[in-house]
C-alpha positions, 0 to 999 in steps of 0.5 A: 391268451386263451388256450384251446380247447378250454377246460370243460366239465362233463355237462359242457361236453358238446358245447360249441367252442368256436365258430370260424367265419371267413370263407364265402363258400362251402368248406370242403376239407379240414386238416390239422398240423400233425405237430400238435400246434393246433394249426388248422387249414380249411379248403373251400369252394371260394378258391382259398385255403385259410390257416387258423390258430386254435391256440389263439381263439381261432385267429385266422393267420393266413389266406393261401391263394393260387387256386383258380377254382374250387379247392377239394382237399388238403393234407399236411406233410408229417413234419407239418412243414408242407401242405398239399392242396388239390381242386377243380383243376389239373394242378397239385399245389404245394405250400411252405407252411413256415413262410405261407408261400407256394413252393411249386405246382405239380403238373401231370394230371389230365382232369380235376384232382380231388384227393391227396395224402403224404406217405408217413415219412413225407417222401411221397405224395399220392394224388387221385384224379378224375383222369382215372389215375393215382400219381405218386410224386416226389414232393421235393422235386415234382417228379412222378415216381409211380402211376396207378391206373384204374382204366386199361388202356389208359385214356388219352388226355383228350378222352380223360374227361369222358371216362367218368365210370373210372373217376378216382374219388379218394386215396390214402397212404397206409402207415407202413408206407408200403400200401396205398388204397384208392376208391373209384367209380367202377365200384371197386376199392383197390390196395396197391403196393408202392413197388408194384404197378397192379393192385395186390387186392381188390374188393367191391364197393359201390358209391365210394367217396372217401377212405382212411387207414386205421392207425395200425394199418390193419383196417381201411374205412370207406365212406359212401354216397348213401351214408354208409361206412364199410371196413376192410381188412387190408393186406398185411406185410411185415416191412423189410429192415431196408424199408424201415431204414429208408423211412427213418432217413427220409423223415429227416432228409428231403430228396435234395439232401439224399442225392448229395450223400456219398453212397452207391447209385443203387442205394441212392435210387432206393432211398429216393423211391426210384426202385 
């Protein structure tokens, strides 16, 4: 069995190693499993996600079907056990990546959902939609814990499709687990705290399309429709000891297990990100 990537000398750098051919439409997004297994998932306009094993010469392991329209984006949970996928529909799909089965569909958005990202402890899931909102979900229960609005007052479900100057294009979780960045068509980049319902910092950005935090969380990179990449200094805050403990616990315990702990209700709410 061949290993990936194969050993190459300096003269072979830039050489094509694999060409994964099976999608029948545009591939919109790619994500590697964070566990280092070299499992790759591709999201396509052909309404499917495909799981590839790059340790096995790019063998396609599974096709995940369930989307009724284009798939725009996908993201692994930090422990690689769960995959989120979103697309040209109002639903958010969660997949069990051990069994390659759908766990649940999260319902709540009023327009296409175009981006998704897990918190670094896997306890939260952020989704961005053309309904002008970012939702923060508990992926283990399907509950909406927070809502970050980009249009005030919020549009009704009927009007949601018409507020296209506030469509949210991208969302990204910072590695401190405290901050979320979003890009919208109102020419703004926003930085949110997960315990506040208003932005803690706002900056101008035209034609924003995608964004990602640097590893240390000090910089946000934002790509635009016109081919530019901008870099922003991000809000800096030393996480509290309580938050660091919460993240440590939530990395290994899903919500259902947390709810069974014999602890005071306030502590339970804190560990469940409900306060």
